N, CA, C, O and the ligand as a Tripos MOL2 file, in Angstrom:
@<TRIPOS>MOLECULE
protein
  313   311    79     0     0
PROTEIN
NO_CHARGES

@<TRIPOS>ATOM
      1 N         -14.0930   -3.6280   63.2160 N.3       1 MET1
      2 CA        -14.5850   -2.6950   62.1920 C.3       1 MET1
      3 C         -15.7720   -1.9160   62.7480 C.2       1 MET1
      4 O         -16.5930   -2.4600   63.4870 O.2       1 MET1
      5 N         -15.8510   -0.6660   62.3950 N.am      2 THR2
      6 CA        -16.9740    0.1280   62.8830 C.3       2 THR2
      7 C         -17.8120    0.6120   61.7040 C.2       2 THR2
      8 O         -17.3250    0.7530   60.5820 O.2       2 THR2
      9 N         -19.0570    0.8550   61.9870 N.am      3 THR3
     10 CA        -19.9770    1.3540   60.9830 C.3       3 THR3
     11 C         -20.4510    2.7360   61.4370 C.2       3 THR3
     12 O         -21.2180    2.8670   62.3910 O.2       3 THR3
     13 N         -19.9760    3.7520   60.7320 N.am      4 ILE4
     14 CA        -20.3160    5.1210   61.0960 C.3       4 ILE4
     15 C         -21.3510    5.6530   60.1030 C.2       4 ILE4
     16 O         -21.1610    5.5580   58.8900 O.2       4 ILE4
     17 N         -22.4240    6.2020   60.6140 N.am      5 ILE5
     18 CA        -23.3520    6.8900   59.7200 C.3       5 ILE5
     19 C         -23.5180    8.3340   60.1860 C.2       5 ILE5
     20 O         -23.3670    8.6460   61.3670 O.2       5 ILE5
     21 N         -23.8330    9.2040   59.2300 N.am      6 LYS6
     22 CA        -24.0360   10.6150   59.5450 C.3       6 LYS6
     23 C         -25.5280   10.9000   59.5740 C.2       6 LYS6
     24 O         -26.2510   10.6060   58.6220 O.2       6 LYS6
     25 N         -25.9730   11.4730   60.6730 N.am      7 ILE7
     26 CA        -27.3970   11.7890   60.8170 C.3       7 ILE7
     27 C         -27.5110   13.2290   61.3020 C.2       7 ILE7
     28 O         -26.8200   13.6440   62.2330 O.2       7 ILE7
     29 N         -28.3960   13.9830   60.6530 N.am      8 LYS8
     30 CA        -28.6410   15.3590   61.1020 C.3       8 LYS8
     31 C         -29.6100   15.3440   62.2660 C.2       8 LYS8
     32 O         -30.5520   14.5510   62.2980 O.2       8 LYS8
     33 N         -29.3710   16.2270   63.2210 N.am      9 CYS9
     34 CA        -30.3110   16.3300   64.3330 C.3       9 CYS9
     35 C         -31.5530   17.0910   63.8650 C.2       9 CYS9
     36 O         -31.5510   17.7300   62.8130 O.2       9 CYS9
     37 N         -32.6040   17.0060   64.6660 N.am     10 ASN10
     38 CA        -33.8470   17.6780   64.2750 C.3      10 ASN10
     39 C         -33.9730   19.0700   64.8950 C.2      10 ASN10
     40 O         -35.0520   19.6610   64.8730 O.2      10 ASN10
     41 N         -32.8930   19.5890   65.4380 N.am     11 GLY11
     42 CA        -32.8970   20.9540   65.9740 C.3      11 GLY11
     43 C         -32.7260   21.9670   64.8600 C.2      11 GLY11
     44 O         -32.5380   21.5900   63.7040 O.2      11 GLY11
     45 N         -32.7890   23.2450   65.1900 N.am     12 PRO12
     46 CA        -32.6900   24.2940   64.1680 C.3      12 PRO12
     47 C         -31.3560   24.2880   63.4260 C.2      12 PRO12
     48 O         -31.2940   24.7040   62.2690 O.2      12 PRO12
     49 N         -30.3020   23.8290   64.0670 N.am     13 GLY13
     50 CA        -28.9970   23.8390   63.4230 C.3      13 GLY13
     51 C         -28.7680   22.6850   62.4730 C.2      13 GLY13
     52 O         -27.8200   22.7090   61.6880 O.2      13 GLY13
     53 N         -29.6300   21.6610   62.5310 N.am     14 LYS14
     54 CA        -29.4550   20.4480   61.7120 C.3      14 LYS14
     55 C         -27.9990   19.9640   61.7530 C.2      14 LYS14
     56 O         -27.3920   19.6890   60.7180 O.2      14 LYS14
     57 N         -27.4690   19.8690   62.9420 N.am     15 CYS15
     58 CA        -26.0710   19.4770   63.0960 C.3      15 CYS15
     59 C         -25.8830   18.0450   62.6100 C.2      15 CYS15
     60 O         -26.7380   17.1840   62.8170 O.2      15 CYS15
     61 N         -24.7600   17.8130   61.9660 N.am     16 VAL16
     62 CA        -24.4470   16.4670   61.5030 C.3      16 VAL16
     63 C         -23.7090   15.7200   62.6110 C.2      16 VAL16
     64 O         -22.6260   16.1190   63.0380 O.2      16 VAL16
     65 N         -24.3090   14.6460   63.0600 N.am     17 ASN17
     66 CA        -23.6910   13.8050   64.0790 C.3      17 ASN17
     67 C         -23.1760   12.5340   63.4140 C.2      17 ASN17
     68 O         -23.8730   11.9110   62.6130 O.2      17 ASN17
     69 N         -21.9600   12.1650   63.7540 N.am     18 GLU18
     70 CA        -21.4500   10.8830   63.2750 C.3      18 GLU18
     71 C         -21.7360    9.8460   64.3490 C.2      18 GLU18
     72 O         -21.2830    9.9630   65.4870 O.2      18 GLU18
     73 N         -22.4940    8.8370   63.9640 N.am     19 ILE19
     74 CA        -22.9460    7.8460   64.9280 C.3      19 ILE19
     75 C         -22.2550    6.5180   64.6380 C.2      19 ILE19
     76 O         -22.2920    6.0150   63.5150 O.2      19 ILE19
     77 N         -21.6390    5.9700   65.6490 N.am     20 ASP20
     78 CA        -21.0420    4.6360   65.5450 C.3      20 ASP20
     79 C         -22.1280    3.6200   65.8990 C.2      20 ASP20
     80 O         -22.4890    3.4420   67.0620 O.2      20 ASP20
     81 N         -22.6310    2.9660   64.8620 N.am     21 LEU21
     82 CA        -23.7970    2.0980   65.0760 C.3      21 LEU21
     83 C         -23.5180    0.9570   66.0380 C.2      21 LEU21
     84 O         -24.3420    0.6380   66.8950 O.2      21 LEU21
     85 N         -22.3550    0.3470   65.8920 N.am     22 GLU22
     86 CA        -22.0770   -0.7970   66.7560 C.3      22 GLU22
     87 C         -21.9360   -0.3820   68.2120 C.2      22 GLU22
     88 O         -22.3830   -1.0790   69.1230 O.2      22 GLU22
     89 N         -21.3050    0.7680   68.4080 N.am     23 LYS23
     90 CA        -21.1400    1.2600   69.7690 C.3      23 LYS23
     91 C         -22.4840    1.6900   70.3660 C.2      23 LYS23
     92 O         -22.7520    1.4780   71.5490 O.2      23 LYS23
     93 N         -23.3190    2.2980   69.5180 N.am     24 THR24
     94 CA        -24.5870    2.8320   70.0050 C.3      24 THR24
     95 C         -25.6140    1.7330   70.2450 C.2      24 THR24
     96 O         -26.3370    1.7470   71.2410 O.2      24 THR24
     97 N         -25.6650    0.7880   69.3240 N.am     25 LEU25
     98 CA        -26.7020   -0.2430   69.4220 C.3      25 LEU25
     99 C         -26.1960   -1.5050   70.1180 C.2      25 LEU25
    100 O         -26.9900   -2.3390   70.5530 O.2      25 LEU25
    101 N         -24.8910   -1.6400   70.2220 N.am     26 GLY26
    102 CA        -24.3000   -2.7200   71.0080 C.3      26 GLY26
    103 C         -24.7180   -4.1110   70.5610 C.2      26 GLY26
    104 O         -24.7030   -4.4270   69.3710 O.2      26 GLY26
    105 N         -25.0890   -4.9310   71.5220 N.am     27 ASP27
    106 CA        -25.4050   -6.3320   71.2560 C.3      27 ASP27
    107 C         -26.5490   -6.5070   70.2630 C.2      27 ASP27
    108 O         -26.6650   -7.5360   69.5970 O.2      27 ASP27
    109 N         -27.3920   -5.4770   70.1800 N.am     28 ARG28
    110 CA        -28.5540   -5.6210   69.3070 C.3      28 ARG28
    111 C         -28.1680   -5.7310   67.8430 C.2      28 ARG28
    112 O         -28.9630   -6.2090   67.0330 O.2      28 ARG28
    113 N         -26.9650   -5.3000   67.4860 N.am     29 VAL29
    114 CA        -26.5570   -5.3940   66.0870 C.3      29 VAL29
    115 C         -25.3440   -6.2960   65.8870 C.2      29 VAL29
    116 O         -24.7860   -6.3480   64.7910 O.2      29 VAL29
    117 N         -24.9320   -7.0040   66.9320 N.am     30 SER30
    118 CA        -23.7150   -7.8070   66.7940 C.3      30 SER30
    119 C         -23.8530   -8.8590   65.6940 C.2      30 SER30
    120 O         -22.8660   -9.2100   65.0490 O.2      30 SER30
    121 N         -25.0690   -9.3630   65.4760 N.am     31 ALA31
    122 CA        -25.2750  -10.3730   64.4390 C.3      31 ALA31
    123 C         -25.1140   -9.7980   63.0370 C.2      31 ALA31
    124 O         -24.9590  -10.5450   62.0710 O.2      31 ALA31
    125 N         -25.1490   -8.4930   62.9260 N.am     32 TYR32
    126 CA        -25.0810   -7.8610   61.6160 C.3      32 TYR32
    127 C         -23.6520   -7.6220   61.1420 C.2      32 TYR32
    128 O         -23.4360   -7.2490   59.9890 O.2      32 TYR32
    129 N         -22.6880   -7.8310   62.0120 N.am     33 LYS33
    130 CA        -21.3040   -7.5950   61.6130 C.3      33 LYS33
    131 C         -20.8890   -8.5690   60.5170 C.2      33 LYS33
    132 O         -21.1320   -9.7710   60.6210 O.2      33 LYS33
    133 N         -20.2770   -8.0560   59.4910 N.am     34 GLY34
    134 CA        -19.7860   -8.9170   58.4250 C.3      34 GLY34
    135 C         -20.8640   -9.4610   57.5210 C.2      34 GLY34
    136 O         -20.6350  -10.4270   56.7940 O.2      34 GLY34
    137 N         -22.0330   -8.8580   57.5550 N.am     35 ILE35
    138 CA        -23.1380   -9.3510   56.7460 C.3      35 ILE35
    139 C         -22.8500   -9.1120   55.2550 C.2      35 ILE35
    140 O         -22.2030   -8.1340   54.8790 O.2      35 ILE35
    141 N         -23.3450  -10.0270   54.4290 N.am     36 LYS36
    142 CA        -23.2050   -9.8800   52.9820 C.3      36 LYS36
    143 C         -24.4340   -9.1560   52.4360 C.2      36 LYS36
    144 O         -25.5280   -9.2600   52.9910 O.2      36 LYS36
    145 N         -24.2380   -8.4260   51.3460 N.am     37 SER37
    146 CA        -25.3550   -7.6430   50.8160 C.3      37 SER37
    147 C         -26.4960   -8.5300   50.3180 C.2      37 SER37
    148 O         -27.6470   -8.0980   50.2610 O.2      37 SER37
    149 N         -26.1650   -9.7780   49.9580 N.am     38 SER38
    150 CA        -27.2050  -10.6670   49.4410 C.3      38 SER38
    151 C         -27.9820  -11.3630   50.5600 C.2      38 SER38
    152 O         -28.9990  -12.0120   50.3160 O.2      38 SER38
    153 N         -27.4910  -11.2180   51.7730 N.am     39 GLN39
    154 CA        -28.1020  -11.9390   52.8880 C.3      39 GLN39
    155 C         -29.4610  -11.3410   53.2430 C.2      39 GLN39
    156 O         -29.6670  -10.1310   53.1540 O.2      39 GLN39
    157 N         -30.3740  -12.2090   53.6430 N.am     40 ASP40
    158 CA        -31.7030  -11.7460   54.0260 C.3      40 ASP40
    159 C         -31.6660  -11.2440   55.4670 C.2      40 ASP40
    160 O         -31.5100  -12.0250   56.4050 O.2      40 ASP40
    161 N         -31.8110   -9.9450   55.6250 N.am     41 LEU41
    162 CA        -31.7060   -9.3650   56.9610 C.3      41 LEU41
    163 C         -32.8560   -9.7820   57.8640 C.2      41 LEU41
    164 O         -32.7450   -9.7080   59.0880 O.2      41 LEU41
    165 N         -33.9510  -10.2170   57.2710 N.am     42 SER42
    166 CA        -35.1030  -10.5780   58.0970 C.3      42 SER42
    167 C         -34.8410  -11.8310   58.9280 C.2      42 SER42
    168 O         -35.5690  -12.1250   59.8760 O.2      42 SER42
    169 N         -33.7850  -12.5690   58.5560 N.am     43 GLU43
    170 CA        -33.4610  -13.7590   59.3410 C.3      43 GLU43
    171 C         -32.6820  -13.4180   60.6000 C.2      43 GLU43
    172 O         -32.5160  -14.2580   61.4830 O.2      43 GLU43
    173 N         -32.2100  -12.1950   60.6770 N.am     44 LEU44
    174 CA        -31.3980  -11.7860   61.8190 C.3      44 LEU44
    175 C         -32.2730  -11.1500   62.8920 C.2      44 LEU44
    176 O         -33.3910  -10.7160   62.6140 O.2      44 LEU44
    177 N         -31.7610  -11.0960   64.1120 N.am     45 PRO45
    178 CA        -32.5390  -10.4310   65.1580 C.3      45 PRO45
    179 C         -32.8370   -8.9880   64.7560 C.2      45 PRO45
    180 O         -31.9780   -8.3180   64.1830 O.2      45 PRO45
    181 N         -34.0160   -8.5130   65.0420 N.am     46 PRO46
    182 CA        -34.3880   -7.1790   64.5770 C.3      46 PRO46
    183 C         -33.5760   -6.0620   65.2140 C.2      46 PRO46
    184 O         -33.2860   -6.0750   66.4100 O.2      46 PRO46
    185 N         -33.2200   -5.0980   64.3780 N.am     47 ILE47
    186 CA        -32.6630   -3.8470   64.8920 C.3      47 ILE47
    187 C         -33.8470   -3.0860   65.5000 C.2      47 ILE47
    188 O         -34.9390   -3.0930   64.9320 O.2      47 ILE47
    189 N         -33.6440   -2.4400   66.6330 N.am     48 PRO48
    190 CA        -34.7660   -1.7090   67.2300 C.3      48 PRO48
    191 C         -35.3760   -0.7130   66.2490 C.2      48 PRO48
    192 O         -34.6640   -0.1280   65.4340 O.2      48 PRO48
    193 N         -36.6720   -0.5230   66.3240 N.am     49 GLY49
    194 CA        -37.4050    0.3290   65.3840 C.3      49 GLY49
    195 C         -36.7900    1.6970   65.2400 C.2      49 GLY49
    196 O         -36.6110    2.1820   64.1220 O.2      49 GLY49
    197 N         -36.4710    2.3180   66.3270 N.am     50 SER50
    198 CA        -35.7310    3.5700   66.2630 C.3      50 SER50
    199 C         -35.0850    3.8360   67.6140 C.2      50 SER50
    200 O         -35.5760    3.4140   68.6610 O.2      50 SER50
    201 N         -33.9720    4.5480   67.5520 N.am     51 VAL51
    202 CA        -33.2430    4.9000   68.7580 C.3      51 VAL51
    203 C         -33.0570    6.4050   68.7330 C.2      51 VAL51
    204 O         -32.6410    6.9600   67.7150 O.2      51 VAL51
    205 N         -33.3580    7.0730   69.8320 N.am     52 VAL52
    206 CA        -33.2640    8.5230   69.8840 C.3      52 VAL52
    207 C         -32.1200    8.9230   70.8150 C.2      52 VAL52
    208 O         -32.0680    8.5170   71.9760 O.2      52 VAL52
    209 N         -31.2100    9.7240   70.2770 N.am     53 LEU53
    210 CA        -30.0720   10.1970   71.0600 C.3      53 LEU53
    211 C         -30.1190   11.7120   71.1450 C.2      53 LEU53
    212 O         -30.7200   12.3640   70.2910 O.2      53 LEU53
    213 N         -29.4910   12.2780   72.1670 N.am     54 ASP54
    214 CA        -29.3360   13.7280   72.2210 C.3      54 ASP54
    215 C         -28.2660   14.1380   71.2210 C.2      54 ASP54
    216 O         -27.2620   13.4470   71.0460 O.2      54 ASP54
    217 N         -28.4970   15.2780   70.5640 N.am     55 CYS55
    218 CA        -27.4930   15.8210   69.6550 C.3      55 CYS55
    219 C         -26.2190   16.1160   70.4450 C.2      55 CYS55
    220 O         -26.2770   16.6150   71.5680 O.2      55 CYS55
    221 N         -25.0780   15.8070   69.8520 N.am     56 ARG56
    222 CA        -23.8100   16.0650   70.5470 C.3      56 ARG56
    223 C         -23.3640   17.5110   70.4010 C.2      56 ARG56
    224 O         -22.4810   17.9690   71.1260 O.2      56 ARG56
    225 N         -23.9730   18.2300   69.4650 N.am     57 ILE57
    226 CA        -23.4810   19.5660   69.1440 C.3      57 ILE57
    227 C         -24.3600   20.6670   69.7350 C.2      57 ILE57
    228 O         -23.8410   21.6010   70.3450 O.2      57 ILE57
    229 N         -25.6740   20.5740   69.5670 N.am     58 CYS58
    230 CA        -26.5470   21.5970   70.1360 C.3      58 CYS58
    231 C         -27.2830   21.0180   71.3420 C.2      58 CYS58
    232 O         -27.2180   19.8210   71.6180 O.2      58 CYS58
    233 N         -27.9790   21.8950   72.0440 N.am     59 ALA59
    234 CA        -28.6240   21.4610   73.2820 C.3      59 ALA59
    235 C         -30.0550   20.9860   73.0650 C.2      59 ALA59
    236 O         -30.6340   20.3460   73.9430 O.2      59 ALA59
    237 N         -30.6260   21.2920   71.9080 N.am     60 VAL60
    238 CA        -32.0560   21.0350   71.7420 C.3      60 VAL60
    239 C         -32.3910   19.8960   70.7800 C.2      60 VAL60
    240 O         -33.4780   19.3230   70.8470 O.2      60 VAL60
    241 N         -31.4700   19.5750   69.8980 N.am     61 GLY61
    242 CA        -31.7860   18.6050   68.8540 C.3      61 GLY61
    243 C         -31.7200   17.1690   69.3330 C.2      61 GLY61
    244 O         -31.0240   16.8390   70.2930 O.2      61 GLY61
    245 N         -32.4690   16.3230   68.6320 N.am     62 LYS62
    246 CA        -32.3980   14.8820   68.8560 C.3      62 LYS62
    247 C         -31.9270   14.2370   67.5620 C.2      62 LYS62
    248 O         -32.2000   14.7260   66.4660 O.2      62 LYS62
    249 N         -31.2250   13.1460   67.7130 N.am     63 VAL63
    250 CA        -30.7560   12.3850   66.5600 C.3      63 VAL63
    251 C         -31.5000   11.0610   66.5760 C.2      63 VAL63
    252 O         -31.4360   10.3130   67.5520 O.2      63 VAL63
    253 N         -32.2030   10.7770   65.4940 N.am     64 ILE64
    254 CA        -33.0320    9.5740   65.4600 C.3      64 ILE64
    255 C         -32.4350    8.5770   64.4740 C.2      64 ILE64
    256 O         -32.3040    8.8570   63.2820 O.2      64 ILE64
    257 N         -32.0830    7.4250   64.9920 N.am     65 ILE65
    258 CA        -31.5730    6.3380   64.1440 C.3      65 ILE65
    259 C         -32.7460    5.4080   63.8770 C.2      65 ILE65
    260 O         -33.3020    4.8230   64.8050 O.2      65 ILE65
    261 N         -33.1190    5.2730   62.6260 N.am     66 THR66
    262 CA        -34.2080    4.3450   62.3160 C.3      66 THR66
    263 C         -33.6380    2.9950   61.8960 C.2      66 THR66
    264 O         -32.4640    2.8730   61.5480 O.2      66 THR66
    265 N         -34.4880    2.0040   61.9390 N.am     67 ARG67
    266 CA        -34.0780    0.6640   61.5190 C.3      67 ARG67
    267 C         -33.6060    0.6870   60.0720 C.2      67 ARG67
    268 O         -32.6260    0.0280   59.7240 O.2      67 ARG67
    269 N         -34.3070    1.4530   59.2230 N.am     68 GLU68
    270 CA        -33.9320    1.5000   57.8070 C.3      68 GLU68
    271 C         -32.5150    2.0410   57.6360 C.2      68 GLU68
    272 O         -31.7270    1.5070   56.8550 O.2      68 GLU68
    273 N         -32.1990    3.1040   58.3750 N.am     69 MET69
    274 CA        -30.8440    3.6640   58.2910 C.3      69 MET69
    275 C         -29.8060    2.6330   58.6960 C.2      69 MET69
    276 O         -28.7770    2.4760   58.0380 O.2      69 MET69
    277 N         -30.0830    1.9420   59.7720 N.am     70 ALA70
    278 CA        -29.1240    0.9730   60.2890 C.3      70 ALA70
    279 C         -28.9520   -0.1730   59.2990 C.2      70 ALA70
    280 O         -27.8320   -0.5980   59.0160 O.2      70 ALA70
    281 N         -30.0670   -0.6660   58.7790 N.am     71 GLU71
    282 CA        -29.9580   -1.7900   57.8540 C.3      71 GLU71
    283 C         -29.2320   -1.3900   56.5820 C.2      71 GLU71
    284 O         -28.4240   -2.1500   56.0480 O.2      71 GLU71
    285 N         -29.5270   -0.2000   56.1050 N.am     72 GLN72
    286 CA        -28.8710    0.2880   54.9020 C.3      72 GLN72
    287 C         -27.3510    0.4010   55.1080 C.2      72 GLN72
    288 O         -26.5580    0.0510   54.2340 O.2      72 GLN72
    289 N         -26.9860    0.8900   56.2690 N.am     73 ALA73
    290 CA        -25.5600    1.0500   56.5640 C.3      73 ALA73
    291 C         -24.8530   -0.2960   56.5840 C.2      73 ALA73
    292 O         -23.7530   -0.4370   56.0490 O.2      73 ALA73
    293 N         -25.4850   -1.2760   57.1970 N.am     74 PHE74
    294 CA        -24.8510   -2.5890   57.2570 C.3      74 PHE74
    295 C         -24.8240   -3.2490   55.8910 C.2      74 PHE74
    296 O         -23.8440   -3.9140   55.5520 O.2      74 PHE74
    297 N         -25.8600   -3.0870   55.1100 N.am     75 ARG75
    298 CA        -25.8840   -3.6360   53.7610 C.3      75 ARG75
    299 C         -24.8130   -2.9990   52.8920 C.2      75 ARG75
    300 O         -24.0810   -3.6850   52.1800 O.2      75 ARG75
    301 N         -24.7330   -1.6630   52.9610 N.am     76 GLY76
    302 CA        -23.8120   -0.9370   52.1000 C.3      76 GLY76
    303 C         -22.3700   -1.2750   52.3530 C.2      76 GLY76
    304 O         -21.5150   -1.0600   51.4930 O.2      76 GLY76
    305 N         -22.0880   -1.8050   53.5260 N.am     77 ARG77
    306 CA        -20.7090   -2.0600   53.8970 C.3      77 ARG77
    307 C         -20.1900   -3.3650   53.3170 C.2      77 ARG77
    308 O         -18.9830   -3.5490   53.1600 O.2      77 ARG77
    309 N         -21.1040   -4.2660   53.0030 N.am     78 ALA78
    310 CA        -20.6770   -5.6170   52.6040 C.3      78 ALA78
    311 C         -20.0370   -5.6210   51.2260 C.2      78 ALA78
    312 O         -19.6240   -6.6730   50.7400 O.2      78 ALA78
    313 ZN        -28.0340   19.6030   66.9160 Zn       79 ZN79
@<TRIPOS>BOND
     1     1     2 1
     2     2     3 1
     3     3     4 2
     4     3     5 am
     5     5     6 1
     6     6     7 1
     7     7     8 2
     8     7     9 am
     9     9    10 1
    10    10    11 1
    11    11    12 2
    12    11    13 am
    13    13    14 1
    14    14    15 1
    15    15    16 2
    16    15    17 am
    17    17    18 1
    18    18    19 1
    19    19    20 2
    20    19    21 am
    21    21    22 1
    22    22    23 1
    23    23    24 2
    24    23    25 am
    25    25    26 1
    26    26    27 1
    27    27    28 2
    28    27    29 am
    29    29    30 1
    30    30    31 1
    31    31    32 2
    32    31    33 am
    33    33    34 1
    34    34    35 1
    35    35    36 2
    36    35    37 am
    37    37    38 1
    38    38    39 1
    39    39    40 2
    40    39    41 am
    41    41    42 1
    42    42    43 1
    43    43    44 2
    44    43    45 am
    45    45    46 1
    46    46    47 1
    47    47    48 2
    48    47    49 am
    49    49    50 1
    50    50    51 1
    51    51    52 2
    52    51    53 am
    53    53    54 1
    54    54    55 1
    55    55    56 2
    56    55    57 am
    57    57    58 1
    58    58    59 1
    59    59    60 2
    60    59    61 am
    61    61    62 1
    62    62    63 1
    63    63    64 2
    64    63    65 am
    65    65    66 1
    66    66    67 1
    67    67    68 2
    68    67    69 am
    69    69    70 1
    70    70    71 1
    71    71    72 2
    72    71    73 am
    73    73    74 1
    74    74    75 1
    75    75    76 2
    76    75    77 am
    77    77    78 1
    78    78    79 1
    79    79    80 2
    80    79    81 am
    81    81    82 1
    82    82    83 1
    83    83    84 2
    84    83    85 am
    85    85    86 1
    86    86    87 1
    87    87    88 2
    88    87    89 am
    89    89    90 1
    90    90    91 1
    91    91    92 2
    92    91    93 am
    93    93    94 1
    94    94    95 1
    95    95    96 2
    96    95    97 am
    97    97    98 1
    98    98    99 1
    99    99   100 2
   100    99   101 am
   101   101   102 1
   102   102   103 1
   103   103   104 2
   104   103   105 am
   105   105   106 1
   106   106   107 1
   107   107   108 2
   108   107   109 am
   109   109   110 1
   110   110   111 1
   111   111   112 2
   112   111   113 am
   113   113   114 1
   114   114   115 1
   115   115   116 2
   116   115   117 am
   117   117   118 1
   118   118   119 1
   119   119   120 2
   120   119   121 am
   121   121   122 1
   122   122   123 1
   123   123   124 2
   124   123   125 am
   125   125   126 1
   126   126   127 1
   127   127   128 2
   128   127   129 am
   129   129   130 1
   130   130   131 1
   131   131   132 2
   132   131   133 am
   133   133   134 1
   134   134   135 1
   135   135   136 2
   136   135   137 am
   137   137   138 1
   138   138   139 1
   139   139   140 2
   140   139   141 am
   141   141   142 1
   142   142   143 1
   143   143   144 2
   144   143   145 am
   145   145   146 1
   146   146   147 1
   147   147   148 2
   148   147   149 am
   149   149   150 1
   150   150   151 1
   151   151   152 2
   152   151   153 am
   153   153   154 1
   154   154   155 1
   155   155   156 2
   156   155   157 am
   157   157   158 1
   158   158   159 1
   159   159   160 2
   160   159   161 am
   161   161   162 1
   162   162   163 1
   163   163   164 2
   164   163   165 am
   165   165   166 1
   166   166   167 1
   167   167   168 2
   168   167   169 am
   169   169   170 1
   170   170   171 1
   171   171   172 2
   172   171   173 am
   173   173   174 1
   174   174   175 1
   175   175   176 2
   176   175   177 am
   177   177   178 1
   178   178   179 1
   179   179   180 2
   180   179   181 am
   181   181   182 1
   182   182   183 1
   183   183   184 2
   184   183   185 am
   185   185   186 1
   186   186   187 1
   187   187   188 2
   188   187   189 am
   189   189   190 1
   190   190   191 1
   191   191   192 2
   192   191   193 am
   193   193   194 1
   194   194   195 1
   195   195   196 2
   196   195   197 am
   197   197   198 1
   198   198   199 1
   199   199   200 2
   200   199   201 am
   201   201   202 1
   202   202   203 1
   203   203   204 2
   204   203   205 am
   205   205   206 1
   206   206   207 1
   207   207   208 2
   208   207   209 am
   209   209   210 1
   210   210   211 1
   211   211   212 2
   212   211   213 am
   213   213   214 1
   214   214   215 1
   215   215   216 2
   216   215   217 am
   217   217   218 1
   218   218   219 1
   219   219   220 2
   220   219   221 am
   221   221   222 1
   222   222   223 1
   223   223   224 2
   224   223   225 am
   225   225   226 1
   226   226   227 1
   227   227   228 2
   228   227   229 am
   229   229   230 1
   230   230   231 1
   231   231   232 2
   232   231   233 am
   233   233   234 1
   234   234   235 1
   235   235   236 2
   236   235   237 am
   237   237   238 1
   238   238   239 1
   239   239   240 2
   240   239   241 am
   241   241   242 1
   242   242   243 1
   243   243   244 2
   244   243   245 am
   245   245   246 1
   246   246   247 1
   247   247   248 2
   248   247   249 am
   249   249   250 1
   250   250   251 1
   251   251   252 2
   252   251   253 am
   253   253   254 1
   254   254   255 1
   255   255   256 2
   256   255   257 am
   257   257   258 1
   258   258   259 1
   259   259   260 2
   260   259   261 am
   261   261   262 1
   262   262   263 1
   263   263   264 2
   264   263   265 am
   265   265   266 1
   266   266   267 1
   267   267   268 2
   268   267   269 am
   269   269   270 1
   270   270   271 1
   271   271   272 2
   272   271   273 am
   273   273   274 1
   274   274   275 1
   275   275   276 2
   276   275   277 am
   277   277   278 1
   278   278   279 1
   279   279   280 2
   280   279   281 am
   281   281   282 1
   282   282   283 1
   283   283   284 2
   284   283   285 am
   285   285   286 1
   286   286   287 1
   287   287   288 2
   288   287   289 am
   289   289   290 1
   290   290   291 1
   291   291   292 2
   292   291   293 am
   293   293   294 1
   294   294   295 1
   295   295   296 2
   296   295   297 am
   297   297   298 1
   298   298   299 1
   299   299   300 2
   300   299   301 am
   301   301   302 1
   302   302   303 1
   303   303   304 2
   304   303   305 am
   305   305   306 1
   306   306   307 1
   307   307   308 2
   308   307   309 am
   309   309   310 1
   310   310   311 1
   311   311   312 2
@<TRIPOS>SUBSTRUCTURE
     1 MET1         2 RESIDUE 1 A MET
     2 THR2         6 RESIDUE 1 A THR
     3 THR3        10 RESIDUE 1 A THR
     4 ILE4        14 RESIDUE 1 A ILE
     5 ILE5        18 RESIDUE 1 A ILE
     6 LYS6        22 RESIDUE 1 A LYS
     7 ILE7        26 RESIDUE 1 A ILE
     8 LYS8        30 RESIDUE 1 A LYS
     9 CYS9        34 RESIDUE 1 A CYS
    10 ASN10       38 RESIDUE 1 A ASN
    11 GLY11       42 RESIDUE 1 A GLY
    12 PRO12       46 RESIDUE 1 A PRO
    13 GLY13       50 RESIDUE 1 A GLY
    14 LYS14       54 RESIDUE 1 A LYS
    15 CYS15       58 RESIDUE 1 A CYS
    16 VAL16       62 RESIDUE 1 A VAL
    17 ASN17       66 RESIDUE 1 A ASN
    18 GLU18       70 RESIDUE 1 A GLU
    19 ILE19       74 RESIDUE 1 A ILE
    20 ASP20       78 RESIDUE 1 A ASP
    21 LEU21       82 RESIDUE 1 A LEU
    22 GLU22       86 RESIDUE 1 A GLU
    23 LYS23       90 RESIDUE 1 A LYS
    24 THR24       94 RESIDUE 1 A THR
    25 LEU25       98 RESIDUE 1 A LEU
    26 GLY26      102 RESIDUE 1 A GLY
    27 ASP27      106 RESIDUE 1 A ASP
    28 ARG28      110 RESIDUE 1 A ARG
    29 VAL29      114 RESIDUE 1 A VAL
    30 SER30      118 RESIDUE 1 A SER
    31 ALA31      122 RESIDUE 1 A ALA
    32 TYR32      126 RESIDUE 1 A TYR
    33 LYS33      130 RESIDUE 1 A LYS
    34 GLY34      134 RESIDUE 1 A GLY
    35 ILE35      138 RESIDUE 1 A ILE
    36 LYS36      142 RESIDUE 1 A LYS
    37 SER37      146 RESIDUE 1 A SER
    38 SER38      150 RESIDUE 1 A SER
    39 GLN39      154 RESIDUE 1 A GLN
    40 ASP40      158 RESIDUE 1 A ASP
    41 LEU41      162 RESIDUE 1 A LEU
    42 SER42      166 RESIDUE 1 A SER
    43 GLU43      170 RESIDUE 1 A GLU
    44 LEU44      174 RESIDUE 1 A LEU
    45 PRO45      178 RESIDUE 1 A PRO
    46 PRO46      182 RESIDUE 1 A PRO
    47 ILE47      186 RESIDUE 1 A ILE
    48 PRO48      190 RESIDUE 1 A PRO
    49 GLY49      194 RESIDUE 1 A GLY
    50 SER50      198 RESIDUE 1 A SER
    51 VAL51      202 RESIDUE 1 A VAL
    52 VAL52      206 RESIDUE 1 A VAL
    53 LEU53      210 RESIDUE 1 A LEU
    54 ASP54      214 RESIDUE 1 A ASP
    55 CYS55      218 RESIDUE 1 A CYS
    56 ARG56      222 RESIDUE 1 A ARG
    57 ILE57      226 RESIDUE 1 A ILE
    58 CYS58      230 RESIDUE 1 A CYS
    59 ALA59      234 RESIDUE 1 A ALA
    60 VAL60      238 RESIDUE 1 A VAL
    61 GLY61      242 RESIDUE 1 A GLY
    62 LYS62      246 RESIDUE 1 A LYS
    63 VAL63      250 RESIDUE 1 A VAL
    64 ILE64      254 RESIDUE 1 A ILE
    65 ILE65      258 RESIDUE 1 A ILE
    66 THR66      262 RESIDUE 1 A THR
    67 ARG67      266 RESIDUE 1 A ARG
    68 GLU68      270 RESIDUE 1 A GLU
    69 MET69      274 RESIDUE 1 A MET
    70 ALA70      278 RESIDUE 1 A ALA
    71 GLU71      282 RESIDUE 1 A GLU
    72 GLN72      286 RESIDUE 1 A GLN
    73 ALA73      290 RESIDUE 1 A ALA
    74 PHE74      294 RESIDUE 1 A PHE
    75 ARG75      298 RESIDUE 1 A ARG
    76 GLY76      302 RESIDUE 1 A GLY
    77 ARG77      306 RESIDUE 1 A ARG
    78 ALA78      310 RESIDUE 1 A ALA
    79 ZN79       313 GROUP 0 **** ****
């Protein structure tokens, strides 16, 4: 199962990038797979504070994945 979230880049075009969290964060989020919404995420290994990727659509934008976005995505899926 994959967890896809949409994040706008911070460039002028505000391009929407679809980010596959598991593919992008890899082992750092493997413990979060199949998590229940009632589960306390603080017991799991921390998701990195933020991850910055180059925008896939424009040349200047960056896409920033924050821990809150990642945790919300995993919670919402359960
Ligand atoms: Zn962009």
